[in-house]
One Martini backbone bead per residue (centre of mass of N, CA, C, O) as a GRO file, in nm:
protein
  183
    1MET     BB    1   0.104   0.030   0.001
    2ASN     BB    2   0.094   0.354   0.071
    3SER     BB    3   0.349   0.601   0.193
    4LEU     BB    4   0.194   0.837   0.187
    5PRO     BB    5   0.095   1.104   0.342
    6VAL     BB    6  -0.213   1.215   0.461
    7ARG     BB    7  -0.169   1.521   0.407
    8GLU     BB    8  -0.186   1.475   0.083
    9VAL     BB    9  -0.514   1.351   0.094
   10MET     BB   10  -0.666   1.525   0.264
   11ASP     BB   11  -0.952   1.694   0.386
   12ARG     BB   12  -0.976   2.034   0.478
   13ASP     BB   13  -1.290   2.049   0.393
   14TYR     BB   14  -1.495   2.029   0.654
   15VAL     BB   15  -1.767   1.944   0.844
   16GLY     BB   16  -1.892   2.129   1.129
   17VAL     BB   17  -2.040   2.044   1.446
   18SER     BB   18  -2.244   2.054   1.718
   19GLU     BB   19  -2.396   1.866   1.971
   20SER     BB   20  -2.611   2.118   2.025
   21ASP     BB   21  -2.721   2.116   1.767
   22SER     BB   22  -2.951   2.096   1.554
   23LEU     BB   23  -3.043   1.856   1.340
   24HIS     BB   24  -3.167   2.026   1.121
   25ALA     BB   25  -2.925   2.223   1.084
   26ALA     BB   26  -2.714   2.006   1.017
   27VAL     BB   27  -2.847   1.897   0.763
   28ARG     BB   28  -2.834   2.163   0.609
   29THR     BB   29  -2.526   2.190   0.618
   30ILE     BB   30  -2.460   1.930   0.468
   31ARG     BB   31  -2.618   1.993   0.208
   32GLU     BB   32  -2.476   2.268   0.136
   33ALA     BB   33  -2.187   2.105   0.124
   34ASP     BB   34  -2.213   1.829  -0.015
   35ALA     BB   35  -2.221   1.605   0.208
   36THR     BB   36  -2.203   1.295   0.426
   37GLY     BB   37  -2.106   1.474   0.676
   38ALA     BB   38  -2.006   1.542   1.028
   39LEU     BB   39  -1.807   1.683   1.249
   40VAL     BB   40  -1.805   1.662   1.597
   41LEU     BB   41  -1.775   1.949   1.810
   42ARG     BB   42  -1.573   2.055   2.106
   43GLY     BB   43  -1.457   2.299   1.999
   44GLY     BB   44  -1.148   2.144   1.890
   45ASP     BB   45  -1.292   1.869   1.947
   46ALA     BB   46  -1.359   1.550   1.875
   47VAL     BB   47  -1.685   1.357   1.951
   48GLY     BB   48  -1.792   1.295   1.648
   49TYR     BB   49  -2.033   1.158   1.400
   50LEU     BB   50  -2.247   1.277   1.122
   51SER     BB   51  -2.434   1.089   0.923
   52THR     BB   52  -2.674   1.007   0.706
   53SER     BB   53  -2.738   0.736   0.849
   54ASP     BB   54  -2.782   0.857   1.128
   55VAL     BB   55  -3.025   1.030   1.045
   56LEU     BB   56  -3.204   0.795   0.948
   57ASP     BB   57  -3.212   0.641   1.211
   58HIS     BB   58  -3.340   0.872   1.377
   59LEU     BB   59  -3.589   0.904   1.197
   60ALA     BB   60  -3.696   0.614   1.243
   61ASP     BB   61  -3.708   0.630   1.560
   62ALA     BB   62  -3.835   0.942   1.607
   63GLY     BB   63  -3.988   1.071   1.339
   64GLY     BB   64  -3.757   1.302   1.337
   65LEU     BB   65  -3.551   1.617   1.367
   66ASP     BB   66  -3.550   1.617   1.655
   67GLY     BB   67  -3.301   1.757   1.824
   68ALA     BB   68  -2.970   1.672   1.866
   69VAL     BB   69  -2.677   1.568   1.750
   70GLY     BB   70  -2.610   1.391   2.008
   71ASP     BB   71  -2.859   1.187   1.942
   72ALA     BB   72  -2.715   1.073   1.645
   73MET     BB   73  -2.436   1.029   1.688
   74THR     BB   74  -2.125   0.896   1.667
   75ASP     BB   75  -1.837   0.810   1.714
   76VAL     BB   76  -1.530   0.891   1.700
   77PRO     BB   77  -1.302   0.883   1.490
   78PRO     BB   78  -1.020   0.794   1.410
   79SER     BB   79  -0.667   0.885   1.446
   80LEU     BB   80  -0.406   1.085   1.284
   81ARG     BB   81  -0.119   1.182   1.179
   82PRO     BB   82   0.005   1.354   0.903
   83GLU     BB   83   0.265   1.142   0.870
   84ALA     BB   84   0.102   0.922   0.808
   85ALA     BB   85   0.015   0.663   0.627
   86VAL     BB   86  -0.217   0.557   0.404
   87ALA     BB   87  -0.209   0.264   0.508
   88ASP     BB   88  -0.298   0.340   0.798
   89ALA     BB   89  -0.574   0.453   0.717
   90ALA     BB   90  -0.686   0.191   0.595
   91THR     BB   91  -0.665   0.029   0.856
   92ARG     BB   92  -0.852   0.209   1.027
   93LEU     BB   93  -1.107   0.190   0.859
   94THR     BB   94  -1.141  -0.123   0.877
   95ALA     BB   95  -1.111  -0.175   1.185
   96ALA     BB   96  -1.347   0.049   1.265
   97ASP     BB   97  -1.579   0.068   1.069
   98THR     BB   98  -1.534   0.341   0.893
   99SER     BB   99  -1.536   0.650   0.690
  100HIS     BB  100  -1.327   0.799   0.889
  101VAL     BB  101  -1.028   1.001   0.942
  102VAL     BB  102  -0.858   1.184   1.167
  103VAL     BB  103  -0.653   1.471   1.127
  104ALA     BB  104  -0.397   1.530   1.378
  105ASN     BB  105  -0.249   1.731   1.598
  106GLY     BB  106  -0.176   1.877   1.900
  107GLU     BB  107  -0.351   2.150   1.800
  108GLY     BB  108  -0.547   1.993   1.586
  109ILE     BB  109  -0.757   1.985   1.320
  110LEU     BB  110  -0.688   1.925   0.964
  111GLY     BB  111  -0.873   1.662   0.881
  112LEU     BB  112  -0.996   1.421   0.638
  113VAL     BB  113  -1.026   1.063   0.574
  114ASP     BB  114  -1.123   0.863   0.300
  115ALA     BB  115  -1.165   0.628   0.062
  116THR     BB  116  -1.135   0.825  -0.174
  117ASP     BB  117  -0.859   0.931  -0.098
  118LEU     BB  118  -0.716   0.655  -0.116
  119VAL     BB  119  -0.770   0.600  -0.414
  120ARG     BB  120  -0.629   0.855  -0.523
  121ALA     BB  121  -0.343   0.760  -0.416
  122GLY     BB  122  -0.304   0.475  -0.447
  123PRO     BB  123  -0.077   0.215  -0.418
  124ASP     BB  124   0.147   0.411  -0.549
  125PRO     BB  125   0.372   0.624  -0.618
  126ALA     BB  126   0.344   0.772  -0.948
  127ALA     BB  127   0.410   0.846  -1.248
  128PRO     BB  128   0.294   0.968  -1.505
  129PRO     BB  129   0.237   0.903  -1.806
  130ALA     BB  130   0.366   0.924  -2.086
  131GLY     BB  131   0.266   1.058  -2.383
  132ASP     BB  132   0.313   0.762  -2.543
  133GLU     BB  133   0.136   0.642  -2.337
  134THR     BB  134  -0.120   0.412  -2.266
  135PRO     BB  135  -0.367   0.322  -2.108
  136ASP     BB  136  -0.535   0.089  -1.991
  137ALA     BB  137  -0.804  -0.058  -2.135
  138ALA     BB  138  -0.973  -0.098  -1.867
  139ALA     BB  139  -0.963   0.229  -1.806
  140GLN     BB  140  -1.149   0.274  -2.027
  141PRO     BB  141  -1.415   0.387  -2.158
  142ASP     BB  142  -1.739   0.276  -2.247
  143ASP     BB  143  -1.918   0.368  -2.530
  144ARG     BB  144  -2.168   0.151  -2.497
  145VAL     BB  145  -2.301   0.286  -2.282
  146GLY     BB  146  -2.654   0.299  -2.339
  147GLU     BB  147  -2.661   0.092  -2.559
  148ARG     BB  148  -2.786  -0.118  -2.774
  149ASP     BB  149  -2.780  -0.476  -2.775
  150ASP     BB  150  -2.830  -0.700  -3.045
  151ALA     BB  151  -2.738  -0.981  -2.905
  152TYR     BB  152  -3.006  -0.954  -2.766
  153SER     BB  153  -3.309  -1.061  -2.668
  154PRO     BB  154  -3.650  -0.961  -2.599
  155ARG     BB  155  -3.676  -1.208  -2.452
  156SER     BB  156  -3.834  -1.419  -2.202
  157VAL     BB  157  -3.905  -1.589  -1.903
  158CYS     BB  158  -4.140  -1.772  -1.781
  159GLU     BB  159  -4.247  -1.808  -1.437
  160VAL     BB  160  -4.425  -2.074  -1.488
  161CYS     BB  161  -4.311  -2.255  -1.754
  162GLY     BB  162  -4.018  -2.151  -1.888
  163SER     BB  163  -4.062  -2.010  -2.143
  164LEU     BB  164  -3.976  -1.855  -2.440
  165ALA     BB  165  -4.096  -1.512  -2.467
  166ASP     BB  166  -4.298  -1.273  -2.586
  167GLY     BB  167  -4.467  -1.053  -2.413
  168LEU     BB  168  -4.480  -1.013  -2.112
  169SER     BB  169  -4.679  -1.032  -1.812
  170ASN     BB  170  -4.812  -0.887  -1.523
  171VAL     BB  171  -4.907  -1.141  -1.277
  172ASN     BB  172  -4.900  -1.124  -0.957
  173GLY     BB  173  -4.571  -1.057  -0.987
  174GLN     BB  174  -4.556  -1.211  -1.268
  175LEU     BB  175  -4.395  -1.327  -1.553
  176VAL     BB  176  -4.610  -1.399  -1.834
  177CYS     BB  177  -4.743  -1.569  -2.073
  178ALA     BB  178  -5.015  -1.610  -2.275
  179ASP     BB  179  -5.081  -1.902  -2.184
  180CYS     BB  180  -5.065  -1.846  -1.862
  181ARG     BB  181  -5.274  -1.612  -1.845
  182THR     BB  182  -5.534  -1.813  -1.905
  183VAL     BB  183  -5.495  -2.018  -1.647
   0.00000   0.00000   0.00000
């Protein structure tokens, strides 16, 4: 895995909310920032994380967005120092089964690292390909996406008799052929 320091890949622009903020206001802040969650802060210290799934869980349990961030947040994500390797961040993410790692030095929080940041870092630092080299064919976009593939038949299998037929109909939640529709 990559030995690049996490300070090189961390997101310095993270959303922060207080545990006493209203849950409704925190959700609005997260949406306005187009983020997937917010680091919950008490002063300059991280005390939890509020993800969109935490909000949905709270909404399902409480029936609304009433209450404070502290009512819905989960534990604070694990942390690393900025000079720690990207590989260490990957290990922390998987070991703690969390979506973020807090990057902090002794003076405060510097940013967050998530799986997307780790993917961008790549397996090892490498120079970009020279101008005459072409990227791997598997990494090229497939121009056929979204186009009809005439190699496949428009026929389907009847869920009652198992025959291959055109024009199946939905009958009581099953796709059936014309013969089985009348039975």
